N, C-alpha and C positions, 0 to 999 in steps of 0.2 A: 263372426263375419255378418255384416248387416244384410238386410234383404235387398238393398239397393245396389249391392256390389255387382251382380250380373248385369244390371242395366248400365251401370257405369262402364263396364268392360265392353259392352256391345255397342253402345251409342256412338262413341268416338269413331270406330271404323265405319259405321253407317254414315255418319256425318261426312267423313272424308270421302267416302264413295259417292255420296250425293253431290258434294261440292265438286269432285272431279268430273262428274257427269255434266254439271252445269257449266263448269269452266270449259270443258272440252267441246260441248255441243249446245251451249245455252242459246245463242242466236238461231241455230238450226232448229232447236226445239221450239223456239218462238214461232218460226215460220211454219213448222209442221202443225203446231197447235192452232195457229191462225187458219191454215188451210183446212184442217179438219172441222173447225168450228164453222167456217164460212160454208163449206160444202154441205154440212148437215143441217144447219139452222136457217140460213139466210137466202137460199135459192128460191123458196116459195115466196118470200117477201120482195126480192129484188129482181128476179129473173136470171136466166142463165148468162146472158151477156154481161150484166153488171157484176155478177159474182165472179166471172172469169177475169174481168179487169181487176177486181180487188185481189184475187189470188195472185195474179201476175205482178201486181204492184208490190206485194210482200216479197215475192221471189226476186224481183229485180232489186229491191232495196237490200235484201240480204246479200245478193251477189256483189253489188257495188261496195257495201260496207265491209264484207269479208276481205276483199282485195286491198282495202286501205287499212282497216283496223287490225287485220291479222298481223302483218309485220310490225306496224307502229306500236300496237299494244304489247306485243311480245318484247320488243326492245325496251319499252318504258318499264315493263315489269322487271326485266333483268337489271335495268339501271337502279331501280328502287331496291331490289333485293340485295344486289351487290353492295350498295351503299350502306344499307342497314346492317348486313353481316359484317362489314368492315368497321362498323361503329361511326360512320360519318353522319353528319347532320344533313339529311337530304330534304329538299323542298318537295315532299311527297305530293301535297295538294297541288302545287304548281305543275309538277310533272304530269299528274293525272289530267289536269285541265289542258295543258299543252298538247298532250298526246291525243286527247279526245277532239280538240279543236283541229289539230293538224290532220288527223284521220278523217274527220267530217269534211274539211275543206277539200281534201283529195277525192273523197267519195262523191261529194256534191258536184265537183267538176266533172267526174266521170259520168255521174247520173244525168247531169245537164246535157253533156255531149250525146249520150245515148238517147235521151228524150228528144233532142232536136233532130238527130239522125232518123229516128223512127217516126217523128211527128206525133208524139203523145199528146192527146187532147181529151177533154177540154183543159183549160188552165188549172181547174181544181184538181184533176188527176195528177198533173205535173207537180203542183205544189205539194200535194199529199205524198207523192213519191219521194221528193227531196226531203220533206220533213221526216218521214220514216227512215230514210237512209241515214240522215244525220243522227237520229235517235239511236239507231242500232249501232252506229259507230261508237257513240259514247257508251252504250251498253256493253259492247265487246271490250272496250278499253277498261271499263269498270271491273269486268270479270278478271281481266289480266292483273290489274292493280290489287284487287282484293285477294287474289290468289297469292301474289307476291307477299302480301301482308299476313297471309295465313288466316284470314278472317272467314273461315269456312262456314261457321254457324250463321253469321250475319249474311253471307252471300246467299245461302239457301233461303233464308227468310225474306230477304229483299226480292229475290227472283220470284218466289212463290206469290208474294203480295202483288208485285207488279203485274204478273201474268193474270192474276185473278181480277185485278182492276181493268186490264185490257179486255178480258172476256166480258165483264159486266158492262163496260162502256160500249162495246160493239153491239151487245144485245139491246141496250137502251137506244142506241142510235138507230139500229135497224127497225125498231118499233116506231120511232118518231120521224126519222128522216132517212129512209132506205135508199140512199144514193152513195156511190162509190167514194167520192172525196171525203164525205163526212165520216164514213166508216174507217177510212185510213187514218184520219185525224183522231178518231176515238180509240183506235188500236194503239196509236202512238202515245196516248196519254199514260197507259200503264208502263210502257217502256221507259218514258221519261221519268215516271215516279220511281222506278227501280234505279235509274241513274242518279236522281236527286238523293235518294236514301244512301247510295254508295258514296256520293260526294260529301254528304253530311257526316257520315261515319269517318271518312278520311280527315275531314276538317276538324272534327272534335278530337281526333287522336293525335293529329300532327299540327293543328293550327292552320291558319290561312296562309302563313308564309310570306315571303317577299313578293315582289312584283312577278308578273308572268314571264317577262323577258329572260331573266336568268335561268328559270326552269326550262324555257324553250331552247335556250342555248345549250344546256346540258343534254337535252333530248336530241337535238340536231347533231351534237358531237357524238353521242352514242350511236345514232343512226349511221353516221359517217364511218365510225370505227367498225360497226357491225353490219356493214353494207352487204357482205356476202350472206350473212344469216337472213337479213331482211329480204334480200333478193330471192333467196331460196324459198322463204315462206310465201312470197308473192307468186313465184312460179308454181309452187305446190298448190296454192289455192286455185290459180288459173287452170292447172292441169285437171282439177276435179270438174271444172265447169266447161272446158273447151269442147267436149263432145256434144254438149247441149247447145253451145253457141253454133256449132257447125250445122246441126239439124234445124235450129231456128232460122238460120240464114239461107238454108237450102230451099229449093222450090216446094219441097214437101211441107215446110213450115207454114204456119198460118198467122194471121194478124188478128188480134182481138178488136173489139169495138173501139177501144181507146188507142190502138196502134201498137200494142206490145206484140213482139214476135214470140212464137212458142210452138211446141209440138206436143200436144197434150198426151198422146199415147206413150211416148218415151219419157216425158217429164215425170208423170205420175209413178211410173215403174222405178225409175232410177232414184227419185227422191225417197221412195219407200226402201229401196235396197241400201241406200247410204246410211239409213238408220242402224243397220246391222253392224256398222263399224264403231259405233259409239262405245260399246263395252271395251274394246281394245284400246281406244284413245283414252278413256277414263282410267283403265287399269294401268296404262303406261304412265299417266300422270301420277298416280298413287305410288307406283314403283320408283319413279324419279324422286318424289318427295320423301319417301321412306327409306327402304333398304339401300338404294343406290346413293342417296345423299350421305348416309352414314358411312358407307364404304369409301366414298370419295374423300370424305373428311379424314378418314384413317390414312389414306394414301398421301394426301396433302400434308398431314401432320408429320408423317415420317420423312417426306422429302424436304419440307421446309425446316424440319428440326435436325437435318443432317444425319439421319439414321443410316445404318449399314446397308449395303446393297442387298443382302439377303433378306433383311427385314422389309425393305421396300418391295422386293420381289414377292414376298409372301402377301403383303397388303394388296398388291396389284392382282395376284392370283385370286385372292378373296373377292376383290371387286369383279373380276371376270366371272367367277363362279356365281356371284350374286346376280349379275346381269343375265347370264345364260339361263339360270334357273327361273328367274322372273319372266324372261321373254318366252321361254318354253311353256311356262304355265299360262301366260297370256294367250299365246297362239293356240294352245290346246283348248282353252276355254272358248276362244273365238271360233275355232274350227267346229267345236261341238255346237255352239249357238248357231253358226251358219248352217250346219247340217239340219238342225232343228227347224230353222226358218225355211230351208228348202223343202223339207218334208211338209211343213205347214203352208207352203206356197198356195195350194188350192184354196185353203181357208182364207188366206190373206187376199187372194184374187177375188174371191166371192165377197168378202167384206168391203173391199175397195171398189167393187163393181167393175173389174177389169175383164178384158176379153181373153181369148185363148192365146193369141199371139203375145199379149202382154204377160200372160202367165209364163210362157216360155222365156220371154225376155227377163222376167223377174228372177228366174232361177239362174240365168247367166249372170245377171247383175249381182246377186247375192254371192256367188263364187268370186266375182271380181272384187267385191269389197273385202273378202278374206285375203286375197292377194294384196290388196291395198293396205290392209292392216300390217302385213309383213313389211311393206315399204315404209310405213309410218314408224314402226318400232325400230327398224334398222336406221332410219334417218335420225331418230332421237339419239341413238348411240353415236352417230357421227357428230352430232352437235355436242354431246357430252365430252367426246374426245377431241373437241376443238378442230374438227376437220370440216370447217364450214364451206370451203371450196368444193369438196367432194359432195357435200349436201346440196349446194347450189347446182352442181352438174347433174346430180341424180334427179332433182326436181325438174330441171330443164329438160332432161331426157324423157321424163314422164309426160311433160307437156307436149313435147315435139312428137313423141310416138302416139299419144292419144289423138293429137290433131291429124297426123298422117293416116293412122288406121281408121279414124272416123270418116275421112274423105274417101279412102280407098274402099272401105266396106260399104259406104253409101252408094258409091258408083257401081259396085258389083252386086250388092245384095239388098240395097235399100237401108232403111233404118234398123239398126241392130245394136245390141250391147256387147258384141264380140270385140269391138274396137277397144273399149275400156278394159275388157278381159285380157286381151293379148298385150296391150301396153303395160298393164300391171304385172303380167307374167314375166315379161322380159326385164322390167325394172326391178321387180322383187328379187330375181336371180342376181342381178348386179348388186343390189343393196345387201344381200346376205354375204356375198363375197367381200365387199368393202367392210362391213361391220365385223365379220370374223377376223379379217386381217388387221384392223386398226385397234381393236379393244386391248389385246395384250401389250400394246405399245404405250399404254397410258402413262407409265412411269416416265417415259421420254417426254411426253407432252407436258407433264407437270414439272419436270426438270427444266424444260425450256422456259416455262412461265416463271419459275423461281429465278432463273438467270436474268430474265427480263425485268423482274421486280428489283433485283439488286443493282441493275444498271439505270434504274429510274424510270422504266417504261410504264410502271403502274400508274404514274400520273397521266391523266387523260390527254394532256397536251403533248406528251412525249411518246404516247403509245404507238407502236408500229402498226401499219395497216393489216 
């Protein structure tokens, strides 16, 4: 056995883990890295007010981009992966561009409306916000597409290089022209470099393809067919932001020098708490791409091959066991990490220069993210089992409960993280019930799909809603 065998056995899982982390939380990591960089290095050069505008510009750009690129990028990735797995000649480059452009247009429309409503000024801040919003939309889409193509090694390299360039450009810009619009443009340069590298990789692998219009037609058709999934993702993203929107709009919220609404005490704590859910999201992605995918293929092979009922039942039982073991492992690790973060909350509070009330809020927020990880993994099961209507209702329930609890707790107690906690507590209980009930029925789901294929519904023009 050669000396390089241990490295060869260790590096692929590490690459998959790193890629899953980037895919799951890449744009969020971009925002966190930007905020940390800005807070640590640029406040002495720019002043508190300008740094606050820069931080909020990044936050607003990520918010608008996630609402648009989350559902569109996911549907585009699913379209590409399904086509490739079925042996179809897919216009991958065209779908990538169409998804990025469509997401960017939606996010830019939303960003423009918000900027006009809040009166973002001067014009340089507005243009910088829109540029960064569009760039993050393409970045999010590129992560989804590269994940569908399983280009994990390239994804990690492009992301690392792009973020390094962003940091370098920001530092140089801060030294020569320490004004907010220039720094936003400088930060966008690294994001756009990452997107350009991803586009070049896809083009070299699949060619430029035909015109953009056919790819856009395929994407719009997929969005129409998968509207429940897209709507559920949209509601799920909004549910994570809605408590912050309530406090931003409330009288307790403040306006920055450029006009951004925010509430710094709550925002800093919850953005930090949300980082704790990244391990669960990344681990669920790895579970879906590895053991679950293999178990699903076994079930599909038995059903489509006309195997006996007992054989199919054994395959489904193996799938259920795989999912349960994987999810229990994910939640155990997530609970352990959450407990560790809660114990380390005093150190985190001191490092982030937070107050005592923020320390208490951080511990509640960390426990809330543990409950949210349960919602996330159970929602993934609903999607796997093709229960997209239930997924949509679950995410809509989380959005509604988080909104109602945020308003009620604000009126009774002021700003608190308990709204997010209780919303996730109720929805996680519902999610567990739905996931436990639907998973053993996967053979019926696959049988229905097989019947649909034999009737010609596999053609996208004849597919049922």
